[in-house]
Residue, then its C-alpha position, 0 to 999 in steps of 0.5 A: x708543278x703549278x708552283x705560283x712562286x716559280x712563275x713570279x721569278x724575274x726570268x720566267x716573268x720576262x719570258x712570259x711577258x715577252x710571249x704575251x706582248x709579242x704573240x698572244x695578246x693581239x690574238x686574244x684581243x681580236x677574239x674578245x672584240x667579237x664578244x664585246x661587240x655582241x655585248x654592246x648590241x645586247x645592251x643596245x637592244x635590251x637596256x637602251x632602245x627599248x626605253x626610248x619614246x616611252x611616253x609616245x603612244x606608238x613607237x616610230x617604225x625605225x626604232x621598232x626595226x632597230x630593236x628587232x634587228x638587234x635582237x635577231x643578231x643576238x639570237x643568230x650570232x650569240x645564241x647560234x655560236x653558243x649552241x654550236x660550241x656546246x653541242x661540239x663539246x658535248x659530242x666530244x665528251x660523249x665520245x671520250x666518255x669524259x664525265x665527272x660526277x657532281x653530287x649525284x649527276x655526271x656532267x661533261x668535264x669541260x663544264x668544270x670550268x666556270x666560264x663554260x658553265x656560265x656560257x652554257x647558262x647564257x645559252x639557256x637564257x637566250x633560248x628562253x628569251x627567243x621562246x618568250x620573244x614578245x615581238x614574235x608573239x605579236x607578229x603571230x597574233x592576227x589582232x596586231x596590226x603594228x609591225x615589230x611591236x612588242x606590246x600587244x594582247x598576245x605578249x602582255x603576259x610574257x613581257x615580265x618573264x622575258x625581262x627576267x630572262x633578259x636580266x639574267x642574260x645581261x649579268x652573265x654577259x658581264x660575268x664572262x667579260x671578266x675574262x678580259x682581266x688577263x690583259x693586266x696581271x694585277x687586275x687578273x690577280x685581283x679577280x682571282x683573289x675575289x674568287x678565293x675570298x667568296x667562301x668567306x662571304x658565303x660563311x657570313x651569309x650562312x651565319x647571318x641567315x641562321x641568326x635572322x631565322x632564329x630571331x624571326x621565329x623568336x619575334x613571331x612567338x612574342x605577343x606584339x602587334x607590329x605590322x613589320x613582324x607579323x609572320x616569319x617571312x616578313x620578319x626575316x625580310x625586315x631583319x635582313x633590311x636592318x643588317x644592310x641599313x635598308x630599314x627606314x628610321x621612321x620604322x625604328x621610331x614605331x618600335x618604341x611602343x614595343x619595348x620587349x620587341x625593341x630589346x630583341x631588335x637591339x640584340x640582333x643588331x649588335x650580333x649582325x651589324x657589330x659582330x658578324x660584319x666586323x668579323x667578315x672584314x677581318x676574315x677578308x683582310x686575312x684571306x686577302x693577305x694570305x693568298x694575294x702573293x700566290x694569286x699573282x703567280x696564278x694570274x701569270 
C-alpha cells in the first residue's frame, strides 16, 4: 500500500537490506559504472583536454586526436544508446497507447519519470552538439588544412552555441548521476527530501520576483539619474544582485546622492533579505522535519 512506515519496520528493513547487499547491489553498480565511464569521457573532452595548450598557436596533433576520439565515443555510445532506448520506449508507448496528458499535450507515460525526461533532454543536447560540432565543420571546410582542428572560419560562429549545448549536457549528466544515491539509504532519503522542498524554494523565487518587479517599476518611475536603475530590466537585475549579495559596496556608496532612491532600496532590502530569506529558512526547516521520516521509507 506504499506506506513508508511499514518499510521502516526492522524485519522488512532486514529483508530488503539482505536482498540489496547479496543480489541487487552488484548488478546495479555494474550498470552505473558504464554511465560513470561515459561521464568521465565527456568531462575529459569538454572540460579538460580542450583547455590544454591554450597559449599555443596550434595544438599538438595528439591533443586534437584525443579530443576528437573522446567526442566520437560520446556521440556513438552515449547518444546512440539514448536514441535506441527512447525510440524503443516510444514505439512501446504508441503500440500500447500509453499516453498521459500534460497541460494540453499528450506525452508517453514513461516520460513522467524525471530520470527518463532528463535522459531524453540529454539526447537532445547531444544531438545538437553533433550538429554544431566545430571539428566536423572545420573538416568540411576546404580552407582548413589542420587535421581535427575545432577553430576555423567555418566554425567560429558555432563555437558559442556549441558550448551552451555542452554546458546543458554536462549538467544533465551530473543530474542523472544522482541515481547513485540509492547506494546509501541515508543519502537517498536526503536526495528525496531535496526534491520535496524544492516547492518551497519555488515559492520564495516567485515572491522575490514579484517584489523585484514591483520595486523595479517603482524605481524607474522615480526621477533619478543612477546608471544602475535606468530601465526596468537593469533595475530588476541589480535588485536581484542585492538580494544575493552580488551588488558591490561601491555602488551602494553612489546611492548617497539619491536619498529617495536609497530609501526605496532599503525597504526592498528589508523585504527581500530580512523577511523573505528568513521565511524561506523557516519553511525549509518545517518541510524537512515533516517529510524526512517518510522519505527514509520511500528511499528503502
